N, C-alpha and C positions, 0 to 999 in steps of 0.2 A: 595782291592778297585776295584770298577767297572770301567773297561776300556771302556765300551760301545761296540757297534757292528756297523760295517760298513754297511750302508743301501744304496742300489742303487735303484732309481726309474726308471723303464723302461716303455716308452710309446709305445703302439702298434699302428703302423701307418696304413693308409688306405690300403697300398699294402701288409700288413702282416708282414713287417719288424719291428724290435724293435730299438728304439732310446733311449739312456741313457739321462735323463734330469736332474738328481740330484744324487750326491753322498756325503754323510757326515756320521759322526759317531753319532749314537743315543744312549742316555742313556738307561739303562734297563727299566726305567719307560716309556719312549716313546715307546719302543718295546712292553711292556705289554699293552699299550693303544690300540694297533692294535686289541686286543680282542673286543674292544667296538666301534671302529670307522670304517666308510665306506668311508670317504672322507679325502683328504689331500690337504692343500693349499700350493703351492710353488710359490713364487713371486706373481703375479696377477692372477694365474690360479688355479682353483679347479679341483682336479682329484678324480675319484672314484677308490678305490682299488679293483682289480679284483682277484688276487691271489698272493701268495708269494712262494718263493723257497729259502731254505737255501743251499747256494752253499759252501760246505765244501772245495772244491778245491781252491776257491778264498777267503775263510774266510769272507763271507759276506751274508747278507740277500738281496734278489732281489725281489722287488715288482713290479708287472705288474699293470699299471694304465691307465685309459682312461680319457681324458679331458671332463669336463661337459660343455655342451652348454647351456648357460643361455641367454634366450631371455628377453630383457628389454622392 
């Protein structure tokens, strides 16, 4: 049975530091969807996925994201 994979979203801040904004377990279908998607919505904010890293030491997938600036 698929136990899923822990996924952590990390936002790159203006000063270059990383801030964790989300951590949850994703199903294998959600992880597979990363092949086709460039944007992720968390709460009210849309983020562009920049790159990912599989961290075997911490048993998780870490995604670097940047917030999208939408002008209304």
